[in-house]
N, C-alpha and C positions, 0 to 999 in steps of 0.2 A: 472657558479655556483660559488658563493662566498664561500670561506673557508679560515680559518686561519691555516697555517701549523705550527705545534709546533715541538719541538725537538724530536728526536728519531723516526721520521717518523709518528708521531701522527698527525691526521687531526681533527680540530674542525668543527663539522657540525653545520651550522646555519639555517637548514631547519625548525626548530621549537624552542620554548623557552628552551627545555631541554639542548641544546648545547652539545651533546655527544662529547667526545674525543675518536676518533676511531683509533686503531692501524692498521697497514697495514695488509690487508687480512681479516679484521674483518668488521662487519656491526654494525650500531647503534642500539639503543634500539627498534626502530620501525621496523627494518629489511628492511627499504626502501632505505637506503643510506649506502655506504661502502667506505672504503679506498682502492683504487686500485692503487698501485704504487705511493702513495702520493697524488692522486687526489680523490676528493669527487665525487662519481658516483651514479646516481640513478639506483637502481638495476632492477626495473621492466621496461619492454619495453614500449615505447610510443604507445598508442592504437589509431588507426584511424578506422573510420567506412566507409565502401564502399557502395555507392548507387548501387542497383541492379534492374533489370527489369525482367519481366516474358516474355519468348519467347518459344512458343510451349510447355508450361507447365514446362519449365526448367528455373531455376534461373541463370542468367548470369551477369557478371560484367557490370556496367553501360556503360563504354566506348565501350565495345565490342558490345553493343546493340544499339549504336548511329550511324546510317548510315551517318549522316552529320558531323561527327567529322572530323576536319581538321588537326589533328595531334598536335595541341598546347596542352601542358600538363595542362595548366590552362584555356583552353577555356571554359570548364564547369567542375567544381571541381569533380573529380571522387571519392575523399575521403574527409572526414571531420576529422580534427585533434581534438581529444578530450583531456580533461584534465587528463585522466588516464595515469599515468606514466610520466607526463610532468615535475613534480617538482613543487615547491612552490615559492611564492614571499617573504615569510617571511624573514626579518622583514617588507616587503611590501612597503618600500619607493622606491623600484626599479621596473622596468617594469616586467610584467609577463614573465614566461619562454618562451612562444611562442606567438607572435603577428603576425598572419598569414594573408597575403594579397592574395586574389583570385578574379576571375571574375565569376559572375553568371548572365546569361541572359543580358550580356552587362553592368552590374553594378559592379563597383569595391567594394568589400566587405572587411571587416576586422573581424577576429575572434581572440579574446583575450582568451588565454587558460592557465589555472592554476589548481593546486590542492589546494583547500581551506582547512585551518585548522579551524574546526568548534567546538569551545567550546560551543557555543549556538546552540545546535541541539537536535533533538529528533526523535522518531519513533512513528508513529501512526499505530496501528494494528487493522484491522477489522477481526473479527473471525465469520464466518458464522455458527451459531448454535442457536438452541432454548434453549439449556441448560443454566441454571443459573450458571455463572462462579464465581460470587462473588458480594457483594454489591458495588454500586457506591462509589468511593473514597477509596475503600480498596486498601492496598498496594499490588504491584506486586513484587515478589522476584525472583532473579536469584542467584543461588549459596548461598542462604540464606541472600542475601543483598537486600534492597529495591531499585528497579530500575525504579519505575513508579507507576501508579495507574489505577484502573478501572474507565472509564469515561462513559458518557451518552450512553446507548444502542441505537442502531438504528434499523430500520425495518429488523428483521430477523438476526441481527448481534450483537455481543457483541464487545465493543470497549475498547482498552487499549491505554494509553498514557505513553510512556516509555522515559527515558532519561531526557534531559534538564540540564541546567547548574547547578541547585541546587543539582541534584544527582551526576553530574560529579565532582563538586568542593565543594559543600556545606556540604558534610558529611565526613565520614571517608575516608581514602585512599583506604581501601578495597571496600567501596561502590562505589567510583568513578571508580575503576578498573573493578568491576563487571558490572557496568552500561555500560562502554565503550565496554567491551568484548561482552555483550549481543547485543548491538546495532550493532557492527561491524559484528557479525555473522548473524544477521537478514538481514542487508543491503546487505550482500554478498550471500544471498540465502540459508544460512545454517539453520538447525533445532535448536531451543532453547527451553529448558524446563523451564517453568515459574510456580511458585506457587503463587496462589492468597490467600492473608491472609483471613482465614475464608471461603475459597471457594475451587475451583478446581485446579488440576494440569493440565496444558495445554502445549502441544508441538506445537509450532508455526513454520511454514516455509512458506515463501512467495510462493504463487502459488500452495500450497499443502493443502489437507484437514487437519483441526485441529484434534488433538488427545486429548480428554478430559477424564481425569481419566482413561487412558489406552484404551479408545474406540475411534476408528476413526469415525469422523462424515461423513455422506454421503450426507445429504440433508439440504438445506437452506429452511426454511418454505415458503409455497406458499403465506401466508399472515396471519394476525391475525385471530382469530376465527370468527369475524364478516365478514371480507373480504372473508374468505373461504366460508361462507354461501352465500354471495353475488355472488360468482363465480359459485357455483355448485348447488344452490337451485333448478333450473328447472330439473336437472338430478336426484334429489332425489324424486321429486314429484311423488306420486303414489306408491312408493316403501317403504317409511318410513313415519310414522305419526309425528315423531319428530326427529330432528337431533341436537345434542349438540356437538359443536367443542370446545375442551378443549384447553385453552390458558392461559398462565401466565398473559398476559396483558389484553386481551379483549376476553372473552369466548362468543361464539355465540349460541343462541337458535333459531332454525329455525322458529317455529310457531309464536313466538313473534316478530321476526325480520321483518323489512319492506319488505324483500324479500318474507317471508312467507305470509304476508298480501297481497302483490301484487298477489300472486298465490292463494289467497282465501283459505289458509289452516286453518283448524279447530284448535283452541288453544289446546295444548297438556296437559296443566295442570301440568307440571313438573317444579318445581322451583329449580334453582340451588343456591348454596351458593354464598356469596359475595355481593358486592354493585351494585345495578342496576343503569346503566347509562341511556341510551336511550332504547327503546323497543328492547328486544332480545340481549342486550349487557351488560355483567356483568364484573366488575372489582374484583380483589382480591378473586377469587374463592378458592384459596389455596395459600400456601407459594411457593416462587420460589424454583426450584430444577432441577433435571435431569430426572424427570418423564414425564408424558404426557404433551405435549405442553409447556415444560419449567417450569412445576409446580413440587411439590414434590409428586404428586399423582401417585401411581402405580395401584390402583383400581379406575376406573373412577366413580364408584358409590359413592365414598367418597365426591364428590362435589354436590351430590343431597341433597337438603335441605328438600323437602317434595313433596308429590304428592297430588294434590287437587282432592278429590273424587267427587267433583261437576263437574269437567271438564274432568279429565282423564277417561279412560274406559278400561275394560278388553280386552286383545288382541291388545292394542296399541303397534305399532312397533316403537322401539327407536334405532337409530344408535348413537353411541358415537365414536368420532374420534379425532385424534390430528391434528395439523396444518401442519404436514409433511406427514400424512397418515401412519406413521410407527407404530402407535398404533391405534387399532380400536376394537370395540366390538358391538355386536347386541343383543338386549333384546326385550322381549315381556312382557307386564304386565299380571299377572294372575288375577284370580277373586278377590283376596285381594289387587290388585294393587301393587303387589311386582314385582321387576325386575327378570325375568328369562332369563338366558343366552341361546341363540339359535344359530345354525349355521348361518353364514352370507349369506343372499340371494345373488344370482349371480349378479343381477343388482346393488346392493349396493357395492358389491366387486369390480365391474368395476369402480365405481366412486371413491372409496377409492384408488384404484390403480392409477386413473387419478390424484388425489391429489399429489401422489408421483411423477408422470410423470411431473407435472407442477412445481415441486421444482427445483430450480437451484442447481448444485453441490456445496457442502460446501467447501469453500476455505479460506485460510488466505491471507489477503492483507497487505503488509508492505509499508508504505510511509515514506521516509526520509524527515525530515523537518529541515531546517536550515536558519539562517540569515546571509546573505553576508554583513558583517559589513564594517566599514570605512577602516580598515587596508587592507582587501582583495581588496576593490575597488581602493585603492591607487596603486595597480599594473596595473590598467587599465588607470587611469588618475590622474594627480596631483590635480584635483578638484573633489573629489569623488561624491559630490552631483549631479553633472551633469550626471554622469552615472545613478544614481538612477532615476533622472527625465526622462532620455532617456528610461529606462526600463519601467517606469510607463506610458509613452506615447506610448509604443509599437514600438518605433523606434529600440531599441535594443532587440534582442531575447536572452533569457537565456535558456541554456540547461545544462544537467548534463550527461556527457558521451555520448553526442549526443541525449539524450532522452528529450522529452518535459517536462516542469515543469509548475506547477501552481504558479504564483506569487501573494501573498496576496495583496489586496488593502491596502492603507494607507502608512505610512512611512516605509522607508527602503526597502531592497530587501529580503523579507521572502518568501521562496519557499518550495514547496513540490514536490516530484517525486516518482513515482512507481518504486521500486527497480528492478522489473522484466524486466523493459524496458532498463536497462543499460547492457553493456557487463559484462561478468563474472569477478569477482575479482575487481570491480571498486572502492571499498572503502578500506581505510587503517586507520591507527590510529597513534597517537603520545602519549607517556606516560605522557602527562601533567595532566590529560588525555583529549583527544579530538579525534573526528573522522576527517579523511581526505577524502574529497569528490571532484570529478572532477567538474569543472564548466567552462562554456564557454559563452562568450558574443559575439554575431554576429550582425553586423550593417553595413550600407553603409560607405564607406571610408569618404565621405564628413561629415557624422555625427560624425565619430570618430575624425576627425580633429576639428570639432566645439566644442566637449566636452573636448578638450585639451588633447587628447591621446598622447601616446609616438610614434609619427609618425616615428621617426628615427629608432625605433626598429622593424618596420614592415618588415617581411621577406616573399618573395614569397613562395607560397605553394610548388613549386618544390624544392626550396632550403631547406625547412623544412624536406621534405621527404628524400632528399638525405643526410641530416645531421644525420638522425637516421636510419641507415640500419637495425637495429635490431627491428624496429617497428613491432607491432602486428596488423594484419588486421582483422577486424570483419565485418560481414555483418550487415548493418543497419537494425534494427528490422523492419519488414514490416509494423507494426502498427505505427511506429514513423514517423512524418513528416520530410522530408529532411531539415536540419537546414538552408540551404541557401534559401529555399522558403520564400515568403512573409508571414508575420504573418497571421494566420487563415487558411493557406492551409492545407489540410488534409493528403496528401500523395505525395511521390516523383513522378516526371514525368517518364513515361516509355520511 
């Protein structure tokens, strides 16, 4: 690790552009590097993931489960060296901290390991909820500072886009600091409270249910109102004369819907508010909100526009239900065609419960997204474009902390990774501000030589492991493919 020793035992850290001057026994602004007896030392241990296999229902280390192991430490790599705790290549004209050589299935491989400093990065958050969190493009605030915005809602989920270089560097110092802190916490699996401008207060934590305005969500909707009718229409037949599934986006009316026509249902004569789309499908029946089906409705009768006396009839049985089944009501029309609340008949109660049963648990998903730019790639090869082409042609596999990533098509190496698939504490920061994320590039040795890699810096796996006796061993997540496997393989070999 390169460092400039200054008078009085001070060490200048060159691991990021801040260039901290660190006194002996102290750490830098990011708490990642310290001055230990005049040497610049990475404080966190290097993390390696271990491949494991199932044997008699028990998880065991990979090598212990390999009956044909011949004793060679690199015969089949028992561990994968991740970028977590490895150190960085900044200012990036030097080789990455670890360039690891290993053998897998008779193929010589190279893994280039580093901690990337990502000024161009963000977080995409998927929040499973029917509640209206805020209008699209509304600012998302953390500690009172804008850190992102609400983006396009997806099926049963509200979406946030947080971070990005403009929030990190394009606003005030306080905005950049708040953005970096929120992203770091989210990426490391911590809970973060966000306020949506003109909307809800949401607590987000990867892999946990969202908390919206103090209430924890339980269910992700089974579908829109129309889809719910399509799923459950036969189960309502004979028990209700009309079913209205209330939804902020597409409210469904069973007797008008194609499903009702297919079942030869008599028209119910009940017209809901909003704009009719196709038969039995209505848009904009109410304003968005936290009521029934993501609307602002707390009384379902508020969406009824009129009852047609030529079509409706006294005694008509009407079920109204939300897209999660959490809200439901049963009515019968009296002689004046007024809605009269009645106890829910048991057969309808069963189907309402079944709607809830078919709802997925509501969770928050956090995806880290970053661009591996030219400077980071220079730690892999003197000609960075060759690395990009190798990644795009799937010769080089990219991982983050051993976890699989999605690399966007097009120019550059723009990647996304589910933060729950990385080992704990995988992300750090530098006060420029920017996030620090582990990144690894694994490819055959012949390919590394062809792209002009730093072949003189390749170190055998055994040597790397011996050089870091303080390393931290983590079990490879069972859903993560083993990074040495060919591209497209789904799981490690047992």
